[in-house]
N, C-alpha and C positions, 0 to 999 in steps of 0.2 A: 504493500500500500504506500510505500514511500514514493515521493514524487519522481525520483530518479528511476526507480524500477518501473513505475507506471509509464513514464516516458519511453523507456527502452522497449517495453512490451508493445506499446502503441507503434513506435517506429519500426519494429520488426514485424508488425501486423500479425502478432501471435493471437490465435483464437483458441479453439477447443483441442488443438493437438497436444497441449500440455496439461499436466496436472499442476495446479498452483497451490502453494502452501503459504499461508500468511503466518510466518513464524512468530509474529508478535502474539497471535491468538492461539496458534497450534504449534507449540514448541517442537523443535527438532528432536527426534528420538535418538537414543544411543545407537540403535541399529542403523538409522539413516546416516548419522554422522560417521559411523565406522565405514559404511559403504563409500561415502564421499571421500573420506581420508584414504581409503585404499586406492581409489582412483587418482587422488591428488598426491599420492606418495607422502602422506603425513597430514597432520592437523594444521601446521603452520600456514600453508597456502590458503587455508580456509579462514584464517584468523584476521579480523578487521582491526588493524592498528590505528585506524582513524576514529574509532569509537570514542565518544566523550568519556566513557568509563575507563578506557585504556589509559587516558591521560590522568583522569581523576584518581585512579588507583596507583599511579606511578609505575605502571607496568613497563614503560619504555626503559626504565632503569634496571629492570630485572632480566635475567637470563632464564626465560621460561622453558620448562621441559615440555615435551609433547603431551604428556598426561595432564599437566596443568592447563595447557592450551585447550585440550579436549574438555576439561571440566569448566573452564570459563565459557566456552561456547554453549555447553549444555545448560549452564546456569543463567546466562543472559544472552538473549537473541541478538543484541547489537554487536556481539563479538563475532558473529558469523558474517564474513564478507558477502555482500549481496550485489547483484543477483547471482544465483547459482543456477546454471542450466545443465541438466543431465540429458543428453541426447544419445540414446543407445549407450555405448560405453565411453562416450566422450564427455568430459567434464569441462565446463567453462565457468570461471569464477571471476566476479568483479564487473565493474562498469567502465573499464578503460575502452577507448575507441577501438583498439586492436582486438580485445576480447569480443566486443559486440560485433565487429566485422567478421570474426571467425564464427560466431554464432550464426550470423546472417548467411555466411557461405555454407555452413553445415545444413541450414534449413533449406537452402536452394537445391540441395542434392536430391 
């Protein structure tokens, strides 16, 4: 529901071909996060270092272990980098122009 994700969904003209999960309302499960982490080769690529809580908790000054990152994501939805697109076995994380271009390319196949 964030404005950035809504804009990306609109720009990509995504309709019913995806299952959407509003993680603010329906938290990510351990099973979902583990699946994403296996595709991303760890939890760190999924971790949002721009979250306000990241700064507020002083996490930039800590050397977080993968287990700690996993727990932060499970505890607070803002720690999950968004949007996350899982298309087949391909995982796309974040809202950079390059990532969104790759999603668009994958969708055009």
